[in-house]
Every structure is written in C-alpha cells, then in structure tokens.
KEKOL-982106 format. One record per atom (N, C-alpha, C, O, CB): x, y, z; residue in three letters. Coordinates in steps of 0.02 Angstrom, whole numbers, plus 50000, padded with zeros to 5 digits. Glycine has a CB too. Layout:
// KEKOL-982106
XYZala;...
//
This chain:
// KEKOL-982106
490835019949129met;490655025249172met;491085030749176met;491655028449171met;490565023149232met;491105036949181asn;491655042249169asn;491555046449235asn;490955047649229asn;491545047149093asn;491755049349293asp;491645055649328asp;492005057449324asp;492505054049313asp;491485056849380asp;492045067349334thr;492305072449342thr;492065075649410thr;491505075749435thr;492215076049285thr;492655078349430asp;492855078749535asp;492715086249501asp;492925087949446asp;493985075949594asp;492235091049554asp;491925098449544asp;492835099449564asp;493265095349579asp;491075102549611asp;492845108049552ala;493515112849580ala;493455113449643ala;493945116049669ala;493605120349553ala;493125112349672arg;493205113449768arg;493485106649796arg;494015105549825arg;492305114749818arg;492985102649778asp;493375096949826asp;493355090549804asp;493245085549838asp;493105096349897asp;493445090649751ser;493435084449712ser;492545078249732ser;492345072649750ser;494355080149743ser;492395083349715gly;491505081049738gly;491495077849779gly;491655072049764gly;491025077149696gly;491335079049853arg;491535075749928arg;490835073749915arg;490775067749930arg;491805080750009arg;490415075649898ala;489505072349888ala;489585067749869ala;489825063149903ala;488905075049840ala;489345066949776gln;489985062749756gln;489905053749790gln;489555048649797gln;490765067549798gln;490705058149804glu;491135050949831glu;490685048349896glu;490645042249890glu;492075052849860glu;490355050549952arg;489855046849995arg;489395042049971arg;489165037450006arg;489475051050024arg;489185043649882asn;488735038649876asn;489185033849808asn;488955033249751asn;487875042049859asn;489545032349822asp;490095027649785asp;489865018149844asp;489805016149901asp;491255032849807asp;489835015749769thr;490015008549806thr;490745006849814thr;491195006749772thr;489715002249765thr;490755005449885thr;491535001749911thr;491944999149852thr;491764993649833thr;491404994349963thr;492405001549824gly;492874998149769gly;493374995949791gly;493424993149846gly;493105001749718gly;494064997049732ile;494674997949742ile;494905003349686ile;494735003249626ile;495024991249743ile;495295007749716val;495385014349662val;496115012349646val;496535009149677val;495295023549698val;496105015449590val;497035013449542val;497135022749530val;496805026449494val;496965006449419val;497525023749559gly;497995032049516gly;498365029249457gly;498665023949459gly;498785036949574gly;498335032649409val;498625030749353val;498755037949325val;498335042449329val;498185025549309val;499435038749294asp;499585044349271asp;500115043049197asp;500495047449180asp;499915048449335asp;500065036549159gly;500445034749093gly;500905033449124gly;501305030649086gly;500575039449034gly;501165033849185ser;502085030149224ser;502105023649208ser;501685022049166ser;502225029749322ser;502415019749224pro;502805013549200pro;502435011449267pro;502045006849259pro;503755013149186pro;502495014049331ala;502245011349376ala;501495009149403ala;501225004449433ala;502485014049404ala;501245018449362ser;500355018249367ser;500205012649339ser;499765008849361ser;499885024049327ser;500615011449279arg;500195002949234arg;500304999349280arg;499854995349292arg;500534998349154arg;500844999149320ser;500844989749352ser;500484989149419ser;500334983749443ser;501764985949372ser;500334996649455ala;499814999149490ala;499024997749486ala;498614996549530ala;499895004849479ala;498964998149407leu;498594996549367leu;498364988049375leu;497884986049407leu;498904998849307leu;498744984849346glu;498574978249325glu;498664974549429glu;498324969449432glu;499324974549242glu;498864975549470trp;499034974449530trp;498294975249543trp;498054970249570trp;499614978849565trp;497804980849530ala;497134982849557ala;496834977049557ala;496664972449594ala;496744988149519ala;496794980449451ala;496054973449435ala;496014968649450ala;495484965849460ala;495854970749380ala;496494966349455arg;497134955649480arg;496414958249547arg;495814956849546arg;498814955249529arg;496814962449598ala;496314964549670ala;495604962149666ala;495284957449689ala;496234973149682ala;495504967049629ala;494644969649637ala;494454961549585ala;494014958649616ala;494344980849583ala;494534959949560ala;494364955749498ala;494364947949557ala;493864944349559ala;495134956349415ala;494834946849589asp;494914942049639asp;494374942249690asp;494034937249701asp;495554942849670asp;494244950049736arg;493734952049776arg;493264951349762arg;492844950449806arg;493694956549791arg;493044951449683gly;492284952549664gly;491784961449674gly;491194963149677gly;491904946349721gly;492534965349676leu;492424971149682leu;492434977549614leu;492604977649554leu;492864971949732leu;492284980049639glu;492234987549554glu;492994988349585glu;493314986349633glu;491444998849555glu;493074992749523leu;493724995649503leu;493755001049482leu;493685002349422leu;494024992849464leu;493885006049532leu;493995012049491leu;494595017349482leu;495085018949516leu;493535015449507leu;494225019849400val;495095020349401val;495315029249380val;494995031749333val;495485013549324val;495885033749417leu;495535039549430leu;496145041149393leu;496525036549379leu;495275042449506leu;496285047049376his;496965054049360his;496595059649355his;496095061949327his;497475053949278his;497205061549408ala;497265068249412ala;497425074849367ala;497725072949317ala;497595068149446ala;497355079849366leu;497485084149322leu;497955089849357leu;498375093349331leu;496825086349292leu;497735089549426ser;498415094949431ser;498045103449427ser;498405108449430ser;499065093249346ser;497485103649422met;497395111149399met;497545116549457met;497535116449518met;496625112349373met;497665120849410pro;497945126449466pro;497205130449502pro;496645127949506pro;498525133449416pro;497325134249515val;496905137049579val;496925148849528val;497385152849525val;497685134549701val;496545148949515ile;496715156549497ile;496005160549530ile;495415159549544ile;496825157849398ile;496585166249532gly;496095171349576gly;495585172449551gly;495685173149490gly;496305177649591gly;494865173249567ala;494215175549535ala;494065183949579ala;494435185149626ala;493505168549554ala;493375190549553pro;493445194449577pro;492825192149642pro;492425187449642pro;493455200149530pro;492955198149696leu;492525198949739leu;492755190549806leu;492435186749843leu;491665199349687leu;493415191549787gly;493905186649825gly;493745178849809gly;493815175349859gly;493835187949909gly;493585175949762his;493335168049771his;493985167749731his;494445171749733his;492475164249738his;493915160749687thr;494385156249697thr;494235153349618thr;494265159049594thr;494285151149769thr;494145150449579leu;494215146049512leu;494835143949490leu;495365146749475leu;493955149249456leu;494565136849491arg;495385131949455arg;495275132849366arg;494765133149331arg;495365119749481arg;495735132949355met;495995135049289met;495745128249255met;496075123249266met;496895136949284met;495025127749205pro;494785120349140pro;495455118349114pro;495865122249093pro;494215122949052pro;495545110849119pro;496135110749065pro;495915111548990pro;495385111948960pro;496525103749070pro;496325111548981ser;496235111348859ser;496235106248854ser;496405101648892ser;496895114048788ser;495875106648764gln;495815103848724gln;496285098148753gln;496135092948783gln;495885107348668gln;496885100348735glu;497245096448731glu;497215089748778glu;497195083848763glu;497705099848733glu;497215093748853leu;497675088948908leu;496865084048914leu;496805078448940leu;498105094549008leu;496245088848879thr;495795082648909thr;495755075048869thr;495565069448888thr;495015085448911thr;496045077648800asp;496035072648773asp;496415069148786asp;496305064348749asp;495995072848728asp;497035067648829trp;497465066548856trp;497195060748884trp;497255054648879trp;497705071248888trp;496805065948923ser;496855060749012ser;496135056048967ser;496175050048981ser;496525067649132ser;495695057248934ala;495165052648889ala;495535047448885ala;495545042348918ala;494915055148814ala;496065050248810his;496435039948803his;496815037248841his;497085031948828his;496915037548743his;496925041348907leu;497475038548950leu;496695033648986leu;496725027548977leu;498085045749012leu;496175035949015leu;495855030949055leu;495605026948984leu;495955022348964leu;495215034049117leu;495425027548973arg;494965024948910arg;495545016248911arg;495375011248941arg;495035032248810arg;496225017048868glu;496845012348884glu;496825008248936glu;496825002148926glu;497415015748896glu;496775012149024ala;496845008849056ala;496115004549061ala;496264998849043ala;497145012049103ala;495845004649068val;495225002249044val;494934994648999val;494464990649001val;495095007549009val;495454995548966asp;495464990248891asp;495764988048935asp;495484984448976asp;495774991048807asp;496674989948942his;496954986548994his;496854980849041his;496924974749039his;497014990049021his;496664985049082ala;496134979749130ala;495304975549133ala;495034972649179ala;496054983449180ala;495104976749066thr;494624971449047thr;494624965149004thr;494314959848997thr;494234974249025thr;495184968948977arg;495634961648930arg;495864957448979arg;495784951348979arg;496424963548880arg;496114960249015ala;496604954649060ala;496084950049118ala;496224944449138ala;497304960049113ala;495304955049144his;495124952849193his;494204954649149his;493814959249160his;495504956849272his;494124948549096pro;493324949449062pro;492814952149145pro;492984950349202pro;492954938749018pro;492274956049130gly;491874954849186gly;491934957349236gly;491474956849277gly;491854950049201gly;492454960649250leu;492904966049298leu;492544974449278leu;492644979049239leu;493954965649268leu;492114972949328glu;491684984049330glu;492054988349342glu;492194989149402glu;491094987349394glu;492404993649282val;492784997949293val;492345002849256val;492115003049198val;493484996549276val;492285009249343arg;492135014449317arg;492975020149309arg;493505017049317arg;491485016849369arg;493025027349295thr;493605030249282thr;493275037549300thr;492665038649300thr;493945028549205thr;493735041849312arg;493815047149366arg;494055053349347arg;494645052249361arg;494235045149417arg;494045060449320val;494665064249306val;494475066149334val;493865065649336val;494965067149262val;494965072049405ser;495135075449469ser;495255082849416ser;495405083549357ser;495935071349525ser;495105087849473met;495275094049431met;496085095249508met;496555099149505met;494315102349423met;496015093249531val;496645091749603val;496995087749601val;496925082249575val;496465089949668val;497545090349634asp;498385086449647asp;498065078549664asp;497565076849696asp;498995090549738asp;498575074649629pro;498375065949642pro;498425065849727pro;497905063849753pro;499095058949597pro;498785067049759ala;498615064949845ala;497775067849879ala;497425065249922ala;499365069949901ala;497655073949841his;496925075849859his;496635071949825his;496285067949856his;496665082349848his;496645071749769ala;496045064849710ala;496185057649754ala;495755053749734ala;496465062849591ala;496595054349803leu;496675048049799leu;496365049449866leu;495825046649873leu;497365044249783leu;496595053549923leu;496325052249974leu;495495053849993leu;495105051150033leu;496755054950011leu;495405059249948thr;494535058449952thr;494175052249922thr;493665049549942thr;494175064749911thr;494475050949878ala;494135041449839ala;494545038849894ala;494495032649891ala;494455037149731ala;494905040349940ser;494835033349993ser;494405032850073ser;494415028550117ser;495655031650013ser;494015040050066arg;493495037750119arg;493115030150111arg;493145025750155arg;492895043350118arg;492775029550046thr;492455026450014thr;492585018849991thr;492215013949984thr;492405030049975thr;493265019949983ala;493635012149986ala;493835007150007ala;493895007350069ala;493915011249980ala;493985002049983ala;494084995050024ala;494974996750018ala;495334996050067ala;493694985949976ala;495234999049951met;496134999449940met;495915003449904met;495365004149878met;496734993549910met;496615007649903val;496935010549856val;497545009149838val;498035008249874val;496925015649865val;497475009049757val;498205005849723val;498675012549717val;498415018049716val;498085001649633val;499325011649713met;499875018649674met;500335016949659met;500495012649700met;500135024649707met;500695017549627gly;501385019849604gly;501815021349638gly;501625025349680gly;501425024149571gly;502445019749643ser;502715021349696ser;502975028449670ser;503035033049710ser;503215015949723ser;503115029349604arg;503255036149576arg;502875036249510arg;502715031849470arg;504065037649565arg;502785042549511gly;502415043249451gly;503055047349368gly;503605045149350gly;501645049449484gly;502705052949343leu;503145056249264leu;503445059749322leu;503385060849382leu;502685061949182leu;503845061149268gly;504625067349323gly;503995074949263gly;503485073549231gly;506335065349271gly;504255080449269gly;504115087549289gly;503325090749274gly;502905089849319gly;504665091949247gly;503125094449215val;502375095649220val;501855091049230val;501375091949267val;502195098349169val;501965086049198ala;501445080949196ala;501465076349231ala;501045071949227ala;501355078549146ala;502045075949280ser;502045073049357ser;501445070749395ser;501065075249412ser;502295077849399ser;501335066549407ala;500675063849471ala;500775059049512ala;500455059649564ala;500025061049445ala;501025055249508phe;501055049249559phe;501815050749583phe;502245047549551phe;500915040749520phe;502035054549629leu;502775055049662leu;502865051649696leu;502365048149697leu;503005059849691leu;503455048549758gly;503515046949778gly;503345049249851gly;503285045749901gly;503815045549751gly;503295056949842ser;502825059449906ser;502265056549916ser;502025053649965ser;502615066249905ser;502025057749853val;500975057249856val;501055051149890val;500755049949942val;500335055949764val;501515046849861ser;501405038449889ser;501425037949968ser;501065033449990ser;502085033049861ser;501725041250008ile;502005043050058ile;501345047750079ile;500865044850106ile;502765046150046ile;501325051850072arg;500565055650103arg;499825051050091arg;499325051250126arg;500415064050055arg;499955046950028val;499045042050023val;499335038350075val;498995038450126val;498695035849936val;499725035850077ser;499975027350140ser;499765032150221ser;499335030550262ser;501375023750139ser;500185037350224ala;500215040150303ala;499175043050318ala;498905041350371ala;501005049850306ala;498915045750281his;498405048650270his;497735047150278his;497355048850323his;498475049750230his;497555041250190ala;497135034950180ala;496805030250229ala;497115025350248ala;497495031150149ala;496065031850256pro;495835029650309pro;495505021250280pro;494995018650305pro;495295035750341pro;495945017850220cys;495845012550206cys;496595009950192cys;496985014550206cys;495335012350155cys;496905004750172ser;497265000450156ser;497335001550119ser;496865002550080ser;497224996050158ser;498425003050090val;498465007050031val;498885003849997val;499365003250036val;498645013850036val;499045000549936val;499674997349902val;500005001349874val;499725006249849val;499594992649857val;500535000649871val;501095004949844val;501585001249792val;502114998949813val;501505007549905val;501475000849753val;501854996449684val;502205000549625val;502055005349590val;501264991849642val;502934994349636pro;503645000149599pro;503314997849528pro;502844993849523pro;504814997449613pro;503655001249472ala;503834999949396ala;504364995049375ala;504864993749408ala;504055006049366ala;504184992349317pro;504314983649316pro;505154982349356pro;505384978549398pro;504344980149211pro;505434988849306gly;506234991149329gly;506664993849381gly;507244995949385gly;506394994749299gly;506164993149420glu;506314993749489glu;506054987449530glu;505874988149589glu;506005000349516glu;506014981149497ala;505844972949537ala;506434974049550ala;506764978749527ala;505614964649500ala;506664968649599ala;507184966149639ala;507624960649578ala;507354959049525ala;506794962049716ala;508024959249589ala;508674956049560ala;508174949749526ala;507744946349553ala;509394953349627ala;508394949749466gly;508094942249462gly;507684946649371gly;507554943349321gly;507344938649559gly;507604952249375gly;507234958149315gly;506574958049335gly;506334960049388gly;507254956049224gly;506204954749269glu;505374955049258glu;505184952549333glu;505454947849362glu;505004949049187glu;504644956949360arg;503874952449414arg;503754947049370arg;503874947049310arg;502924957449426arg;503464941749409arg;503424936449417arg;502764934749389arg;502384938649418arg;503564935149476arg;502344930449341glu;501774929049327glu;501444927049376glu;501684922649412glu;501754925549285glu;500754930049389arg;500504927249439arg;500424919749452arg;500264918249510arg;500014929849441arg;500514914149403glu;500324906549416glu;501294905349481glu;501414901849530glu;500254900149301glu;501584908949453ser;502214907849499ser;502374911649553ser;502934911749577ser;502754908349466ser;501784915549578arg;501644919549647arg;501984916149691arg;501794910449702arg;500904920149672arg;502594918649730gly;502644911649784gly;502564915649881gly;502554912349933gly;503764906749766gly;502534920449877arg;502704926849960arg;502434929349988arg;502654926150035arg;502974932349966arg;502084932750012val;501964937550069val;502294937850131val;502104935150183val;501384937050088val;502714940750124val;502974945650187val;502604952350244val;502584958550240val;503514949250150val;502334946850296val;502234951750327val;502674952350396val;503024947850418val;501574951750332val;502564959950432gly;502744960150492gly;502444961450530gly;501874963850523gly;503104962450503gly;502844959650604leu;502354956850659leu;502744960350730leu;503304958250747leu;502314946750659leu;502354966550776asp;502814966050830asp;502434966150893asp;502774968450939asp;503324971450829asp;501704963950914gly;501384963950950gly;500774969550944gly;500234969350973gly;501774963650995gly;500914972750916ser;500414980250918ser;499484977550884ser;499454971450887ser;500914988250842ser;499244978650874his;498574978850849his;498214982050792his;497654981350768his;498294980650890his;498854986750775asp;498944988350682asp;499304980550649asp;499074978350596asp;499724997150662asp;499814977050683ala;499994970250647ala;499624967250635ala;499564966050574ala;500324966250669ala;498994963150694glu;498954959150676glu;498344961750637glu;497934958150609glu;499024954250717glu;498314969350637thr;497664968050577thr;497954968750492thr;497584968350442thr;496954975450591thr;498684969950491ala;499064966350435ala;499014961550426ala;498804959950370ala;499584966250433ala;499304953050505leu;499254948050477leu;498704943250447leu;498754937450425leu;499504946150508leu;498034948750456arg;497544945250426arg;497234945250375arg;496824941250352arg;497224945050450arg;497644955050335phe;497724955550267phe;498014948650226phe;497764943850197phe;498204961450258phe;498844951650246ala;499324947750227ala;498944939350201ala;498814937650143ala;499874947650295ala;498834934250279phe;498304927350256phe;497814928350182phe;497824924450135phe;497644926250329phe;497464933750186asp;496904935450136asp;497264935450090asp;497224929450077asp;496474941550140asp;497534937050060glu;498104939150007glu;498354933749991glu;498144931449938glu;498674943650026glu;499164927750048ala;499234922750033ala;498554919950042ala;498254925050058ala;499734920250063ala;498194915950041ala;497394909650045ala;497484910249954ala;497664906149912ala;496234914150095ala;497234918349950arg;496784921049886arg;497254920949814arg;496984922149761arg;496514929949903arg;497754919849816thr;498564919149781thr;498754913249757thr;498834911449698thr;499154920449828thr;498834909549823gly;499004902449823gly;500004904049857gly;500584902349843gly;498834898149718gly;499704907649897ala;500654908749895ala;500964908350001ala;500734910450053ala;500884921349845ala;501534904749983glu;501764906750040glu;501824912550113glu;502134917550096glu;502074906350018glu;501604912650188leu;501634917650190leu;502204917550254leu;502134913150297leu;500964920650191leu;502714921950259val;503244922250292val;503154928350358val;503204934450347val;503804923350238val;503054925950411ala;503014930450468ala;503804933050482ala;504294929350477ala;502664926350536ala;503854940550501val;504394941850516val;504194946050577val;503754950350578val;504794944450462val;504564944150629his;504674948350677his;505464948250703his;505864943550698his;504184946850729his;505584954950733ala;506404956950750ala;506254959350802ala;505724962050818ala;506874962150705ala;506934958350849trp;507074960850914trp;507614961950921trp;508064958650895trp;506924957650960trp;507684967150959thr;508514969350987thr;508674968851046thr;508244969351089thr;508734976150980thr;509284967751062val;509324968351149val;509564974751155val;509974977051115val;509854962851194val;509274979051220ser;509754987651224ser;510474984951231ser;510664979351246ser;509564993951308ser;510794990151217val;511614990351229val;511464992651293val;511014996151317val;512164995551180val;512084989151319pro;512384988051407pro;512734996251404pro;512924999451356pro;513194979351425pro;512714997351453leu;513115003251490leu;513745002151475leu;513945006051432leu;513055003751569leu;514134998151494asp;514614994651509asp;514754988351460asp;514514982751466asp;514514993151573asp;515084990051423val;515434985351373val;515564980751348val;515544978951289val;515694984951370val;515824976551428thr;516234974151451thr;515654965951473thr;515814960151486thr;516624979651508thr;514924969651469ala;514314966151505ala;514034961151421ala;513554957251419ala;513554974051547ala;514474962851365phe;514234958451319phe;514404948651333phe;514034943651330phe;514604961751249phe;514914949451345ala;515424945251351ala;514824940551413ala;514664934651405ala;516314949551379ala;514664943151450ala;514234941551521ala;513924935551505ala;513754934551447ala;513634947151547ala;513804930751555ala;513504927251551ala;512494928051556ala;512044925551523ala;513904924051590ala;512514931251594ala;511784935651624ala;511474939951529ala;510944940751498ala;512184944951711ala;512094941151522tyr;511874945351421tyr;511624942151398tyr;511024941951388tyr;512374947251356tyr;512104937951380ala;511634929851342ala;511034926251331ala;510684924751283ala;511744925151365ala;511044925051407ala;510424922151429ala;509824926651399ala;509394924251363ala;510414921751511ala;509824932751416asp;509304937751408asp;509134937951346asp;508524938151333asp;509464944051427asp;509704937851283arg;509714936451211arg;509354930151199arg;508984929351151arg;510414935951183arg;509504924551256glu;509044918151236glu;508224918651256glu;507734916251229glu;509364911051278glu;508264921351295asp;507644922951341asp;507174928551265asp;506594929251247asp;507994928951441asp;507444929551257leu;506954934251204leu;506894932851146leu;506474936051114leu;507104940651196leu;507104930351129ala;507354924351050ala;506714918651070ala;506304916751029ala;508524918851055ala;506714916651130val;506144912451125val;505614916051111val;505284916151059val;506014908851180val;505494921051197his;504764922251193his;504684925651117his;504104926451098his;504484927551260his;505164927351076ala;504844932251023ala;504554925850975ala;504204926650925ala;505484938450979ala;504814918351006asp;504874913250917asp;504144911750957asp;503704910450915asp;505694903750890asp;503934911751017arg;503354907951049arg;502704913751026arg;502234911250996arg;503494906651147arg;502664921951042tyr;502474928051015tyr;502114924650946tyr;501544922250943tyr;503164933651004tyr;502674925150884val;502574925450830val;501844919450817val;501294920050791val;503294924550795val;502184914350850arg;502064907750820arg;501084906650851arg;500654904150816arg;502804900850859arg;500964909150918ala;500244910250946ala;499804916450894ala;499244915950870ala;500344913451037ala;500284921950887val;499824926550855val;499634923050786val;499054921250780val;500164934050846val;500034922050740val;499924914850687val;499364912850666val;498964914250622val;500134908650712val;499434907750726glu;498944901750749glu;498244906250744glu;497814905850700glu;499114898050840glu;498304912150822glu;497774915450826glu;497394918350771glu;496784918950778glu;497904919350862glu;497674920250720thr;497584925150678thr;497234921050606thr;496844923950569thr;498324929250669thr;497434914250595arg;497244910750539arg;496614910150544arg;496324909650598arg;497544904950530arg;496314910050486gly;495514906450478gly;495474900750436gly;495914898050403gly;494964911350446gly;494814899050444glu;494464892950415glu;494974895750308glu;495354892350275glu;493144894150431glu;494744901650297arg;495234903550215arg;495994901850206arg;496294900250155arg;495294912350200arg;496234902750283ala;496874903650288ala;497114895450282ala;497534893150244ala;497074907950358ala;496674891650338glu;497024885050344glu;497534880950305glu;497764875450320glu;496604881550346glu;497624883450271asp;498034876650222asp;498794880850189asp;499274878150161asp;497344873250131asp;498614891650212val;499194892250195val;499584891450224val;499564892450285val;499314895850179val;500474887450174pro;500884887250200pro;501324894550250pro;501424899550216pro;501114884150153pro;501554894950323val;501814900150355val;502464895450366val;502584889650383val;501364903550420val;502864901850347arg;503504900450395arg;503634906950436arg;503334912250428arg;504234898650350arg;504164905550484phe;504404911650535phe;504884912950528phe;505304908450527phe;504404911350598phe;505164922250516ala;505754924050496ala;505864925950597ala;505354928750616ala;505754931350420ala;506304925250650val;506114926650705val;506864929450706val;507224925350735val;505784921150754val;507114933550689val;507774937150692val;508104944650739val;507894950150755val;507804938650625val;508464942350744glu;508974949150780glu;508784957450757glu;508744960350811glu;509904948050749glu;508744958850741asp;508824963550654asp;508294971250699asp;507934971650748asp;508124957150543asp;508514975250651gln;507774981950633gln;507434977550613gln;507584971950593gln;507784989050569gln;506744981150621ala;506024978450615ala;506464981950527ala;506764977350501ala;505064982650674ala;506534988350487ala;506234986550425ala;506644984350377ala;506544984050316ala;505894991250399ala;507324982150425his;507884976950356his;507764972150363his;507834968750312his;508704976250352his;507514968150427ala;507084963350415ala;506424961950387ala;506174956350387ala;507054961950454ala;506224965450370leu;505694964850329leu;505774966250265leu;505374963850224leu;505234968050348leu;506434971550237leu;506744972550186leu;507034964550140leu;506864962950083leu;507314977550215leu;507374961650175ser;507854956650194ser;507304950450160ser;507404948250103ser;508094956350290ser;506864948850193gln;506364941850183gln;505954942650131gln;505664938050102gln;505864940050244gln;505884952050110gly;505444953250062gly;505744954349992gly;505424957649951gly;505084958450082gly;506274951849979glu;506664953649918glu;506324954549869glu;506164959949845glu;507104949549899glu;506194950049854asp;505744947049775asp;505334941249816asp;505284935249804asp;506394942449693asp;505084944949863ala;504294941849870ala;503904944749819ala;504204946949770ala;503894943449943ala;503164945249823asp;502704946049764asp;502394951149832asp;502314956949811asp;502184937949719asp;502274950649887leu;502004955449919leu;502434958950012leu;502604955350059leu;501234951849923leu;502474963150009ile;502794966850087ile;502104969350125ile;501814974350105ile;503394975350072ile;501934966650164val;501044968850205val;501584972650302val;501934969950344val;500174955450230val;501344979350290val;501594981450373val;500774983350395val;500234982950365val;502304990150382val;501044986250482gly;500374988150504gly;500574997150485gly;501134999750488gly;500164985350603gly;500015000050468ser;500135009750489ser;500505010050550ser;500755015550561ser;499325015150509ser;500545008050570arg;500815010650660arg;501185002950680arg;501174997450652arg;499895012850735arg;501505005350735gly;501824997850762gly;501705002450828gly;501505008050843gly;502784993950735gly;502064994050870arg;502104997650957arg;502045001450966arg;502315005250926arg;502484998250997arg;501755003951012gly;502085009951041gly;502115016351003gly;502545020551018gly;502745008251055gly;501775017350965gly;501655023050882gly;501375026450906gly;500885024550937gly;501265021550808gly;501605034950900phe;500785039550935phe;500205039650897phe;500205038050838phe;500845048250945phe;499855041050919thr;499455043350889thr;499345047750826thr;498765048350808thr;499295044950924thr;499595049450808gly;499485058750775gly;499895054350716gly;499705054150657gly;500015068650827gly;500465050950741leu;500615045750686leu;500365043350649leu;500045038650673leu;500775041750695leu;500285044050579leu;499965039950527leu;500245034450493leu;499905030350462leu;499805043550483leu;500985034350500leu;501245029750467leu;501785030150480leu;502165034350456leu;501155029550411leu;501995024450532gly;502695024650552gly;503205020850523gly;503105015950487gly;502735023250610gly;504045024150549ser;504335023350534ser;504525017150521ser;504955016550477ser;504485026150551ser;504335012850545val;504545004550488val;504125005250419val;504325003650363val;504184994850532val;503625007350431gly;503345008950360gly;503325012950299gly;503115012150242gly;502985009450365gly;503705019150345gln;503965024550295gln;504545019450263gln;504555018150203gln;504295032950335gln;505045016650312ser;505735014250276ser;505745008050230ser;506035007850176ser;506255012450329ser;505385003150258val;505265001050194val;504945003150131val;505235001250080val;505064997350202val;504295007450122leu;504165011850062leu;504405013450037leu;504295011949978leu;503965015450056leu;505115019350056his;505675021150043his;506155015950008his;506525018549966his;505875023550099his;506245008550018his;506675005849991his;506324999149967his;506774995849941his;507235005650034his;505804996249963ala;505714989849936ala;505534991849862ala;505244995849827ala;505144985449975ala;505864986949862arg;505754984649775arg;505224980249749arg;505344977949693arg;506364980549748arg;504504977949782val;504014974049768val;503554981149821val;503694986349852val;504104964349793val;502844976149798pro;502274981649817pro;502484980749899pro;502824976549928pro;501274979349790pro;502214985049917val;501974985549995val;501234987549995val;500974989949945val;502414991350040val;500814986250070ala;500444988450077ala;500334987650145ala;500434983250187ala;500104987250036ala;499964996450146val;499994997350216val;499434998850253val;499275004550267val;500405001750230val;499084993150271val;498694991450306val;498424992750350val;498734990850399val;498764988850313val;497714996650371arg;497525001950424arg;496834998250429arg;496574996450376arg;497545010950401arg;496544997250483pro;495934995850506pro;495145001750490pro;495105007950491pro;496144994950583pro;494754997650482arg;494415003950414arg;494105008750455arg;493855014250443arg;493705000750351arg;494215004350521thr;493905008050560thr;494395016150602thr;494235020650641thr;493655002050610thr;494815014850577glu;495375018850650glu;495235027750585glu;495125026450525glu;496835013150660glu;495255032850598glu;495155041450568glu;495805043050561glu;496285042850600glu;494775047750621glu;495755044250515ala;496495043250468ala;496455050950428ala;496495048950369ala;496465034950397ala;496405058350424gly;496405065550387gly;496955066850351gly;497525065250368gly;496365071250431gly;496845068950315asp;497245073850274asp;497445081050292asp;497775084450253asp;496895074550218asp;
//
C-alpha cells in the first residue's frame, strides 16, 4: 500500500488513523539502507507493521491572494521515488517474509515528514546521514532534530562504512552487546527497559554504564588529602550499588536470562558510553538526563553520543512525554 502526504501538513488527519508501527526514512543513501535493515528486523521481531517513508522536500511557491502551493514533483522524481520505495519493500520482505510493509511519499522536508509520522509510531528509525547535495534527505542535522522532537523513541543507524573498527557490521547471529547509560533519572530507567527488551529479543549481553565524577577542589593540594580519596571511594561504592539495584528492579520476566555486565567508571558520561559501546550492536540513551531542563528535548550526553557513535544509537523517550516540533 502506498500513501502520499498532501502539501499542507503531511497528511495529519491520515496520520491519526495509522496503526502504530515502526517508521523508517529512506533516501537511497548507504545509511538509509542500513536503517531500513535495522527497522525491518525490529518490526518483524515485534510483530509490527513497517512504514517506509521517503520525503521529496518540494519547495513552496507563492499563489494569488496570498496563498501558497507546494511545487509538484517532476515525472522523473516521481518515478525515482517509486523505484526507491519498491526496492525498499522488496529488500525488507525478502529478509523478513510475512512482514507487513506500507510506503509513503511526503512532499515536505524529511524532518517534518518523520516527525509527523512519529506521532503514532512505536519507533522511528533513520540513517545518521543521507545523500549529499540537492538530493539530500537524511542529513545529520535531521537526525538530531528528529531525535530531539519525536514523541517516540528514535534509532539512528550509521552507514556500513562508519562502523567501528573491524569493518562490516556483524550479522544478527553474532550480535553480542547492548550498552545503556544510567544516571538516576526517570528517562534513564525508561532507556534501561528498552535496552533489556532489545537484549532479550536478540540474545545479547546488556552492559549497564554509569559514569561519575568528583568535583574538583579549589585547593589543588586537596587532591592528595585522605578526605578526597575517601569521597572518591564513597562515590564509587554508592554508584555501583545504585546501578546494580536499578538493573535488578527493572529486569522483568522476559529479560531474566539476559546476562548483565556493569561498567561503573569515573569518567564523563558521553565518553564512557562511547568507549563501552565502541563495537556494540546498540547504544541506548534517555532523551534527557538527570537535572535536564524540561525544554531541553535532547540532553547534551545524547547529542554527543549521536554525533560520535559508529554504531546504532537509540534515543528513548517515554511515549507519554510531549515533544513538539
């Protein structure tokens, strides 16, 4: 089935009637092909529908009486878009027979199209970067914007060439690690539930990462003081205790057999996650961390991880959280 968004608001009325599923943006780039593969596997594993979305970014032009119209695509662009979506459907259904797949062409820009679709989606999946130049669709800035504003969880997938040292990404049967960041916030606990679910579904190990730091004393000589050393040791003990407790409280029946490794380190949070997740299958972060401002829809740690990770990153947001564009 193929849907086309209208020029005014990407078919908002139609979006409200869609069944909840997984949305993936495609533009023909290597990163979007990797995103399609990730999204198809996730939809098949969850028994959800996959919506494959392509955005044309048609420009708005003026019209009489102050109205505006969106320029219609050329026949060449329409044909190319249809070919791209047919290839995407064929690729997804060959890998996952029985997967229900729909396609949609949007006239608006990619970020707007994905955010509109995200209102009723269980998850949005997109490539970290898209095609360059005029044909560009899913650039890094779009990934950041959608991750920050979508009301559902967003997974950003790099192109195969961006994978961590070791070359091509491993196939599913050899997947091994899901890394999740914990900082004591509600969003981090939501991310942990997501990470447990993914680890249980794929047979992976879960690595629970908590980074802590000690405030630098004004008097540099205090670094050698016994009190400072005691504070560091106390923080390390409390941090380890917190991580182990929240993991066991969050682990459900479905994840009771998931092996867990703890990485409680003195480090900056983003660096710790990137180090532990260097060759992981997925890094999971909450949309905001401890102490985050309500208006800050994507925390600094999440942004840093998205910018630098060479593996897929899931930015997890509670579905009830309101996030606007």
